[in-house]
C-alpha positions as CSV (number, residue, x, y, z in Angstrom):
1,M,-74.3,52.5,-75.6
2,L,-71.8,55.3,-75.0
3,F,-70.5,56.1,-71.6
4,K,-69.5,59.6,-70.7
5,I,-66.7,59.9,-68.2
6,K,-67.7,62.7,-65.9
7,H,-64.7,63.0,-63.6
8,L,-61.5,63.3,-65.7
9,P,-58.6,64.9,-63.8
10,S,-57.5,68.3,-65.1
11,P,-54.2,68.6,-66.9
12,I,-53.0,70.8,-64.0
13,A,-53.9,68.1,-61.4
14,I,-52.0,65.5,-63.4
15,L,-48.9,67.8,-63.7
16,I,-49.0,68.4,-59.9
17,F,-49.3,64.7,-59.2
18,L,-46.4,63.8,-61.5
19,T,-44.2,66.6,-60.1
20,L,-44.9,65.9,-56.4
21,G,-45.8,62.2,-56.5
22,C,-42.6,60.9,-58.1
23,G,-40.3,61.8,-55.2
24,K,-36.6,61.6,-55.4
25,E,-35.5,59.2,-58.0
26,K,-31.9,57.9,-58.1
27,K,-30.2,57.7,-61.5
28,S,-28.1,54.7,-62.3
29,D,-25.1,57.0,-62.7
30,D,-25.3,58.5,-59.2
31,C,-22.1,58.2,-57.2
32,I,-23.1,59.3,-53.7
33,D,-26.2,58.2,-51.9
34,E,-26.7,61.1,-49.4
35,D,-29.3,59.1,-47.5
36,A,-26.6,56.4,-46.8
37,I,-23.9,58.8,-45.3
38,T,-23.1,57.7,-41.8
39,P,-19.8,59.1,-40.7
40,E,-20.2,57.9,-37.1
41,A,-20.6,54.3,-38.1
42,P,-17.7,52.1,-37.0
43,C,-15.1,50.7,-39.4
44,I,-12.2,48.4,-38.9
45,K,-8.8,50.1,-39.1
46,I,-7.3,48.0,-41.9
47,Y,-5.8,50.0,-44.7
48,A,-7.1,48.5,-47.9
49,P,-7.6,51.6,-50.1
50,V,-10.4,52.0,-52.6
51,C,-11.0,54.7,-55.2
52,G,-14.5,56.0,-55.0
53,C,-16.5,56.9,-58.1
54,N,-16.0,60.5,-56.9
55,D,-12.2,60.1,-57.4
56,I,-11.5,60.2,-53.6
57,T,-9.3,57.6,-52.0
58,Y,-10.9,55.9,-48.9
59,G,-9.0,53.9,-46.4
60,N,-11.2,50.8,-47.1
61,S,-14.5,49.9,-48.5
62,C,-16.2,50.4,-45.1
63,E,-15.1,54.0,-45.0
64,A,-16.4,54.5,-48.6
65,T,-19.7,53.0,-47.7
66,N,-20.1,55.2,-44.7
67,A,-19.4,58.2,-46.9
68,G,-22.3,57.2,-49.1
69,V,-20.2,56.1,-52.1
70,L,-22.0,53.6,-54.3
71,R,-19.2,52.3,-56.4
72,W,-15.4,52.0,-56.0
73,T,-12.4,50.2,-57.4
74,L,-9.7,48.5,-55.4
75,G,-6.6,50.6,-54.8
76,P,-6.0,54.3,-54.4
77,C,-7.1,56.8,-56.9
78,K,-4.6,57.8,-59.6
79,N,-4.8,61.6,-59.2
């Protein structure tokens, strides 16, 4: 017995779903998470510089985190 599928989505509907339904995906090589930027968040005033993945030196890891930086290394950037 063969079944006939009557309601297949059109290719255009599939394309629209994939385009709009996926949302904003983060790549593994992203450096800044714009949703995590919180410049008004408090940080301790201890100078322990870190070099962000964007080659900007931040006063400490808290400041880098508040700037939305996802990865950093200890010490100032070597610009």
